[in-house]
PyMOL CGO cylinders between C-alpha atoms (Angstrom):
from pymol import cmd
from pymol.cgo import CYLINDER

trace = [
    CYLINDER, 287.53, 116.93, -5.36, 287.89, 113.33, -4.21, 0.3, 1, 1, 1, 1, 1, 1,
    CYLINDER, 287.89, 113.33, -4.21, 284.97, 112.01, -2.21, 0.3, 1, 1, 1, 1, 1, 1,
    CYLINDER, 284.97, 112.01, -2.21, 285.73, 109.77, 0.71, 0.3, 1, 1, 1, 1, 1, 1,
    CYLINDER, 285.73, 109.77, 0.71, 284.83, 106.08, 0.41, 0.3, 1, 1, 1, 1, 1, 1,
    CYLINDER, 284.83, 106.08, 0.41, 282.16, 104.72, 2.67, 0.3, 1, 1, 1, 1, 1, 1,
    CYLINDER, 282.16, 104.72, 2.67, 283.65, 104.15, 6.16, 0.3, 1, 1, 1, 1, 1, 1,
    CYLINDER, 283.65, 104.15, 6.16, 286.51, 106.67, 5.71, 0.3, 1, 1, 1, 1, 1, 1,
    CYLINDER, 286.51, 106.67, 5.71, 284.76, 109.67, 7.18, 0.3, 1, 1, 1, 1, 1, 1,
    CYLINDER, 284.76, 109.67, 7.18, 285.89, 111.45, 10.38, 0.3, 1, 1, 1, 1, 1, 1,
    CYLINDER, 285.89, 111.45, 10.38, 289.07, 111.46, 12.25, 0.3, 1, 1, 1, 1, 1, 1,
    CYLINDER, 289.07, 111.46, 12.25, 291.55, 108.64, 11.46, 0.3, 1, 1, 1, 1, 1, 1,
    CYLINDER, 291.55, 108.64, 11.46, 291.79, 105.91, 14.08, 0.3, 1, 1, 1, 1, 1, 1,
    CYLINDER, 291.79, 105.91, 14.08, 294.58, 106.16, 16.70, 0.3, 1, 1, 1, 1, 1, 1,
    CYLINDER, 294.58, 106.16, 16.70, 297.28, 103.52, 16.88, 0.3, 1, 1, 1, 1, 1, 1,
    CYLINDER, 297.28, 103.52, 16.88, 296.36, 100.72, 19.29, 0.3, 1, 1, 1, 1, 1, 1,
    CYLINDER, 296.36, 100.72, 19.29, 299.22, 101.61, 21.68, 0.3, 1, 1, 1, 1, 1, 1,
    CYLINDER, 299.22, 101.61, 21.68, 298.07, 105.23, 21.97, 0.3, 1, 1, 1, 1, 1, 1,
    CYLINDER, 298.07, 105.23, 21.97, 294.43, 104.58, 22.79, 0.3, 1, 1, 1, 1, 1, 1,
    CYLINDER, 294.43, 104.58, 22.79, 293.60, 105.40, 26.42, 0.3, 1, 1, 1, 1, 1, 1,
    CYLINDER, 293.60, 105.40, 26.42, 291.05, 102.84, 27.65, 0.3, 1, 1, 1, 1, 1, 1,
    CYLINDER, 291.05, 102.84, 27.65, 291.34, 103.09, 31.43, 0.3, 1, 1, 1, 1, 1, 1,
    CYLINDER, 291.34, 103.09, 31.43, 289.72, 105.77, 33.59, 0.3, 1, 1, 1, 1, 1, 1,
    CYLINDER, 289.72, 105.77, 33.59, 289.75, 106.90, 37.23, 0.3, 1, 1, 1, 1, 1, 1,
    CYLINDER, 289.75, 106.90, 37.23, 286.86, 108.45, 39.10, 0.3, 1, 1, 1, 1, 1, 1,
    CYLINDER, 286.86, 108.45, 39.10, 288.33, 111.19, 41.23, 0.3, 1, 1, 1, 1, 1, 1,
    CYLINDER, 288.33, 111.19, 41.23, 286.26, 113.06, 43.80, 0.3, 1, 1, 1, 1, 1, 1,
    CYLINDER, 286.26, 113.06, 43.80, 287.30, 116.65, 44.42, 0.3, 1, 1, 1, 1, 1, 1,
    CYLINDER, 287.30, 116.65, 44.42, 286.17, 119.67, 46.32, 0.3, 1, 1, 1, 1, 1, 1,
    CYLINDER, 286.17, 119.67, 46.32, 284.72, 122.32, 44.02, 0.3, 1, 1, 1, 1, 1, 1,
    CYLINDER, 284.72, 122.32, 44.02, 287.63, 124.69, 44.76, 0.3, 1, 1, 1, 1, 1, 1,
    CYLINDER, 287.63, 124.69, 44.76, 290.15, 121.97, 43.91, 0.3, 1, 1, 1, 1, 1, 1,
    CYLINDER, 290.15, 121.97, 43.91, 288.49, 121.45, 40.55, 0.3, 1, 1, 1, 1, 1, 1,
    CYLINDER, 288.49, 121.45, 40.55, 288.42, 125.17, 39.96, 0.3, 1, 1, 1, 1, 1, 1,
    CYLINDER, 288.42, 125.17, 39.96, 292.13, 125.41, 40.76, 0.3, 1, 1, 1, 1, 1, 1,
    CYLINDER, 292.13, 125.41, 40.76, 293.01, 122.48, 38.50, 0.3, 1, 1, 1, 1, 1, 1,
    CYLINDER, 293.01, 122.48, 38.50, 290.87, 123.95, 35.72, 0.3, 1, 1, 1, 1, 1, 1,
    CYLINDER, 290.87, 123.95, 35.72, 292.54, 127.38, 36.08, 0.3, 1, 1, 1, 1, 1, 1,
    CYLINDER, 292.54, 127.38, 36.08, 296.01, 125.89, 36.11, 0.3, 1, 1, 1, 1, 1, 1,
    CYLINDER, 296.01, 125.89, 36.11, 295.20, 123.83, 33.03, 0.3, 1, 1, 1, 1, 1, 1,
    CYLINDER, 295.20, 123.83, 33.03, 293.94, 126.93, 31.25, 0.3, 1, 1, 1, 1, 1, 1,
    CYLINDER, 293.94, 126.93, 31.25, 297.13, 128.82, 32.14, 0.3, 1, 1, 1, 1, 1, 1,
    CYLINDER, 297.13, 128.82, 32.14, 299.13, 125.77, 30.69, 0.3, 1, 1, 1, 1, 1, 1,
    CYLINDER, 299.13, 125.77, 30.69, 296.97, 125.86, 27.54, 0.3, 1, 1, 1, 1, 1, 1,
    CYLINDER, 296.97, 125.86, 27.54, 295.86, 122.22, 28.02, 0.3, 1, 1, 1, 1, 1, 1,
    CYLINDER, 295.86, 122.22, 28.02, 292.58, 120.47, 28.62, 0.3, 1, 1, 1, 1, 1, 1,
    CYLINDER, 292.58, 120.47, 28.62, 292.14, 119.67, 32.29, 0.3, 1, 1, 1, 1, 1, 1,
    CYLINDER, 292.14, 119.67, 32.29, 292.34, 115.91, 31.73, 0.3, 1, 1, 1, 1, 1, 1,
    CYLINDER, 292.34, 115.91, 31.73, 295.65, 116.26, 29.93, 0.3, 1, 1, 1, 1, 1, 1,
    CYLINDER, 295.65, 116.26, 29.93, 296.97, 118.65, 32.59, 0.3, 1, 1, 1, 1, 1, 1,
    CYLINDER, 296.97, 118.65, 32.59, 296.05, 116.15, 35.34, 0.3, 1, 1, 1, 1, 1, 1,
    CYLINDER, 296.05, 116.15, 35.34, 297.51, 113.15, 33.52, 0.3, 1, 1, 1, 1, 1, 1,
    CYLINDER, 297.51, 113.15, 33.52, 300.77, 114.98, 32.92, 0.3, 1, 1, 1, 1, 1, 1,
    CYLINDER, 300.77, 114.98, 32.92, 301.15, 116.00, 36.56, 0.3, 1, 1, 1, 1, 1, 1,
    CYLINDER, 301.15, 116.00, 36.56, 300.28, 112.58, 37.88, 0.3, 1, 1, 1, 1, 1, 1,
    CYLINDER, 300.28, 112.58, 37.88, 302.81, 110.99, 35.49, 0.3, 1, 1, 1, 1, 1, 1,
    CYLINDER, 302.81, 110.99, 35.49, 305.57, 113.33, 36.71, 0.3, 1, 1, 1, 1, 1, 1,
    CYLINDER, 305.57, 113.33, 36.71, 304.94, 112.70, 40.38, 0.3, 1, 1, 1, 1, 1, 1,
    CYLINDER, 304.94, 112.70, 40.38, 304.44, 108.92, 39.95, 0.3, 1, 1, 1, 1, 1, 1,
    CYLINDER, 304.44, 108.92, 39.95, 307.65, 108.59, 37.98, 0.3, 1, 1, 1, 1, 1, 1,
    CYLINDER, 307.65, 108.59, 37.98, 309.63, 110.52, 40.58, 0.3, 1, 1, 1, 1, 1, 1,
    CYLINDER, 309.63, 110.52, 40.58, 308.24, 108.52, 43.52, 0.3, 1, 1, 1, 1, 1, 1,
    CYLINDER, 308.24, 108.52, 43.52, 308.63, 105.11, 41.80, 0.3, 1, 1, 1, 1, 1, 1,
    CYLINDER, 308.63, 105.11, 41.80, 312.22, 105.93, 40.68, 0.3, 1, 1, 1, 1, 1, 1,
    CYLINDER, 312.22, 105.93, 40.68, 313.13, 107.13, 44.20, 0.3, 1, 1, 1, 1, 1, 1,
    CYLINDER, 313.13, 107.13, 44.20, 311.82, 103.81, 45.62, 0.3, 1, 1, 1, 1, 1, 1,
    CYLINDER, 311.82, 103.81, 45.62, 313.85, 101.86, 43.02, 0.3, 1, 1, 1, 1, 1, 1,
    CYLINDER, 313.85, 101.86, 43.02, 310.78, 100.55, 41.26, 0.3, 1, 1, 1, 1, 1, 1,
    CYLINDER, 310.78, 100.55, 41.26, 310.06, 100.36, 37.55, 0.3, 1, 1, 1, 1, 1, 1,
    CYLINDER, 310.06, 100.36, 37.55, 307.84, 102.98, 35.95, 0.3, 1, 1, 1, 1, 1, 1,
    CYLINDER, 307.84, 102.98, 35.95, 305.40, 101.01, 33.75, 0.3, 1, 1, 1, 1, 1, 1,
    CYLINDER, 305.40, 101.01, 33.75, 304.27, 103.92, 31.58, 0.3, 1, 1, 1, 1, 1, 1,
    CYLINDER, 304.27, 103.92, 31.58, 307.88, 104.82, 30.62, 0.3, 1, 1, 1, 1, 1, 1,
    CYLINDER, 307.88, 104.82, 30.62, 308.50, 101.35, 29.20, 0.3, 1, 1, 1, 1, 1, 1,
    CYLINDER, 308.50, 101.35, 29.20, 307.98, 100.59, 25.54, 0.3, 1, 1, 1, 1, 1, 1,
    CYLINDER, 307.98, 100.59, 25.54, 304.51, 99.23, 24.80, 0.3, 1, 1, 1, 1, 1, 1,
    CYLINDER, 304.51, 99.23, 24.80, 304.30, 95.48, 24.38, 0.3, 1, 1, 1, 1, 1, 1,
    CYLINDER, 304.30, 95.48, 24.38, 303.09, 95.34, 20.78, 0.3, 1, 1, 1, 1, 1, 1,
    CYLINDER, 303.09, 95.34, 20.78, 304.87, 93.16, 18.19, 0.3, 1, 1, 1, 1, 1, 1,
    CYLINDER, 304.87, 93.16, 18.19, 308.37, 93.96, 19.53, 0.3, 1, 1, 1, 1, 1, 1,
    CYLINDER, 308.37, 93.96, 19.53, 307.99, 97.67, 18.49, 0.3, 1, 1, 1, 1, 1, 1,
    CYLINDER, 307.99, 97.67, 18.49, 310.88, 99.96, 19.36, 0.3, 1, 1, 1, 1, 1, 1,
    CYLINDER, 310.88, 99.96, 19.36, 308.80, 103.11, 20.08, 0.3, 1, 1, 1, 1, 1, 1,
    CYLINDER, 308.80, 103.11, 20.08, 309.53, 104.51, 23.58, 0.3, 1, 1, 1, 1, 1, 1,
    CYLINDER, 309.53, 104.51, 23.58, 307.37, 106.98, 25.41, 0.3, 1, 1, 1, 1, 1, 1,
    CYLINDER, 307.37, 106.98, 25.41, 309.05, 110.23, 26.25, 0.3, 1, 1, 1, 1, 1, 1,
    CYLINDER, 309.05, 110.23, 26.25, 309.89, 111.04, 29.82, 0.3, 1, 1, 1, 1, 1, 1,
    CYLINDER, 309.89, 111.04, 29.82, 308.53, 114.05, 31.57, 0.3, 1, 1, 1, 1, 1, 1,
    CYLINDER, 308.53, 114.05, 31.57, 310.81, 116.10, 33.70, 0.3, 1, 1, 1, 1, 1, 1,
]
cmd.load_cgo(trace, "trace")
């Protein structure tokens, strides 16, 4: 069995464009959090993922309805890459 080289242990690093570095502090009532947690569980997703997906859906709809660009649906600005984020909907 091949032993990993020093510094190669653990999960591989994510690509730079997929690393999430921003956060939002969101204050909720306890019952709102319970409801979000229950809905995330039903969907089979962690609550943070469930919230992010729902926010992206609503934000995209509202921005498109207002004729504005949707920044998170545009390709990342890295070395002219052609990767495009999928659209929810």
